[in-house]
N, C-alpha and C positions, 0 to 999 in steps of 0.2 A: 838488681837489674831484672828486667822482664825477659823471660825466656821466649824467644821467637816461636818455638815449638808450641808453647802453651797458648800463645796468641792465636796460632793457627787452629788449635783444638777448640778454643773458645768460639772463634768465628764459625767453625764448622758446627759446633754444638748449638749456636744460636741460629745459624743459617738454615739448617735442615728443618726445624719446626716451622720457621717462617715460610720456607718454600712449600712445605706440605699444606700449611694453612692457606697460602695464596692459591695453590692448585685446587683445593677444596672450594674456595670461593669462586674460582673460575668455572668449575663444574656446575656449581649452583647457579651462577649467572647464565650459563648456557642453557640449563634446564628451564629457567624462568623465561628466557628469551624465546625458546622453542614453544613453551606453553602460551606465551602472549601471541606468537605468530599463529598458532592453531586457533586460539580464541578469536583473533581478528578475521581469520578465514571463515570461521563459523558464523560470526556476526554478519559478514558480507553475504553469505549464503542466505541467512535469515532475512536480511534486508531485501535481497533480490526476490525471495519468495513472497515477502509482504508486498512488494511492488507489483508482482504479477497478480496477486490476489486482488489488489486495489484496481488494477487495470481491468480485470475480469468483472469486478463489481460495477465499475463505471460502464462497461460495455453492456452488462445486463440491464442497468438502469436505462440506458439509451434504447435498448430493444423494448423495454416495458413502455416507455413513452411513445415509441413508434407504434406499438401494438394498440395502445389506448387510442392514439390518433386514427389508426386504421379502423378500429371498431366503431369509433364515433362517425367516421366518414361513411362506413357501411350502413350504420343505423340511420343516418340522415338520408342517404340515398334510398334506402328501403322505405322510410316513412314518406318521402316525397313521391316515390313511385306508387305507393299504395294510395296516397291522396289523389293521384291523377286517374285512378280507376273509377269509372263512373258508377259501377254497381257496388263499390266498396263504400259502405257508410261509416266513415271515420267519425268517431266521437271526439270530444274535446281532449280525451286522454292522449290521442295521437299527436295533436297539435301541441299540447303541453310537453309531452316527452321530446318532441322535436326542438321546441324552444329551449328546454332544459339542456339537451345535448349540445346545442349550439352555444349556450351560455357557458357551460363547463369547458367546452373546447376553447373558447376565447379566454377564459380565466387561466387555463393551463398554458396557453400560448403566451399570455402576458407574464405569468409567473416565470416561465422558462426564459423569456426575453430579459426580464429583470435580473434573474440569476446570471445570465450570460454577461450582462453589462457589469454587474457586481464583480464577477470573476475576472473581467478584463482590467478593472481598476482596483 
């Protein structure tokens, strides 16, 4: 016959190592979960920083385009003003530079319009 006391001792002998092993796995799982959460937070911070850098880069590009447009407008205005001065003897270089500036201005405008349409669709 099976001794009930022996059964209790066997159950305890098998149960304690299983409980310890289960506890160790639970601790390991908690550490992995904590590490994953920290890595997710770090990735989120990096993505936010990258988004801010991209927005700053886009804003810089916009300012560069505006500055080029302003420079071209100033150059055109200056060339036209100089051409109206009766004593200023403008040679062909002034007219060529003015034509070139206007051509570049229109090419840039066309390019930016094309990019805007492409970006919409």
